[in-house]
C-alpha positions, 0 to 999 in steps of 0.5 A: 500499500502506498504511504500518505506522503507528508506535506511540503514544509510539514514537520509532522512525522510520516504516518502511514495510512494504516494508522492515520485514521486511528491517530485522528480518532485519538486526538478527537477524543482527547480534545472532546474529554478536555472540552468536557471536563468540570471547571476547577472550583474557583476561590470566592473573593476575600471579604473587604477589610474594613478598618474601625475603632470604638470606645472602650465601653463597646468591649462587650457589645462589638463581638456580639455585633459581628457575630450577628452581622456574619450570621445574617449574611454579612461579609467583612474582615474586621481590624477593630481597636478599642480607642478613647473618642478623641484618638479614635476620631483622629485616626478616622481624619487621617484616613487610618480608619473606615469608621470611628464610633465616638462620643458626641462630647468630642465631635464639635461642629459637623462637617459635610464630608463625614456621615454621622449615624447614631449608634448608642445612648448612654450616660456617666453614673457617679459610684463611691466606695461603700465606706463613704455612705454617699447617698446624693450629691449637689451639682457643686459638691460634684464639682468640688470633688473634681477640682480638688476643693471638696476637703477645704469646703468642710461642708458635711462629715464626708470631708473627714474622709480624703476623697480619692477621685478616679477619672479617664484620660483627656482623650476619653469621651466621659473626660470631655463630657465631665469638663463640658458639663460640670466643669467648663471653666475650672481644671480637674485635680492634677491628684485624680488617678487616670485609668483607661476603662471602666472595669479597672476604675470600678475595681479601684473604687471597690479596693480603696476607701474614699474612692469616687468615680464615674463610670458608663451606665452600662458598666456599672458593676451590680455591687456598686450604685449610681449616686443621684446628682441634684436628685436626678439618676440617668434614666431621667431626662434632665440628668446632666451627664447623658451622651450619645455615641456615633458612627463616623464615616466619610460620605464617600465609604465603601460599600462594605461599610455601607451595607454594615450601617444599614445592617445597624437599623434591622431588628436584630441589630437594634434588639442588641444595641438596646440590651447593652445600651437600655437608653437607646431609643429605637431608631427608625431606618433612614 
């Protein structure tokens, strides 16, 4: 039988007529097998990274929120930090955060480049070591404790017990709120002990006779009672130390942040916020 000649210029080896058909069939089967093979699964894109920070009072609430958000189908990789309100606000302004949760006492006049989303309402409460026996204080008495003039006033039997003031640092929302509402024209005593969060403040008050401090209502331990100021407690509208935390974000924020902000108005999120911060009103969706 004659051999099929190679095409001019072809580099393919010579194939006999006997094997030509078999070679073509095998090649076609290989091509069909490759075309019909299932595609290898593609990996889903990683969740968007969100950089955020908030006041230390959110330490317990934040893990609950992120867990509930993920359970609802939200996708985010959180870079989260607990920072005093002024520091968180500065980090946001310098574009190192996508949003910050800060106290209204540090916000000042609202600026058009930022979006201000109400988050939770809270209040500072006055606590004291039980040995002091304080049942109520007036605004002027609280001011005297804050500026260190209490002992000099000698207004009551309390003056016989040295007062030890414990307070948050100057970058915190509580410090700024106290300055604005109670002591705008005077300085807080330099003898005040500075501690970074409510848990450590409450422990210090328990352990030190004469200790007086302010903590968030949501952090108030069950063994310490809030002391009324001018007969008012935080649940009453005229109480002087109520405040609100806001989520501050850019008006040009990324879609992942926008999705989370919208989720905050869901029934699940609103219930979690009010469980931790009972003063928070029901926020209708915008």
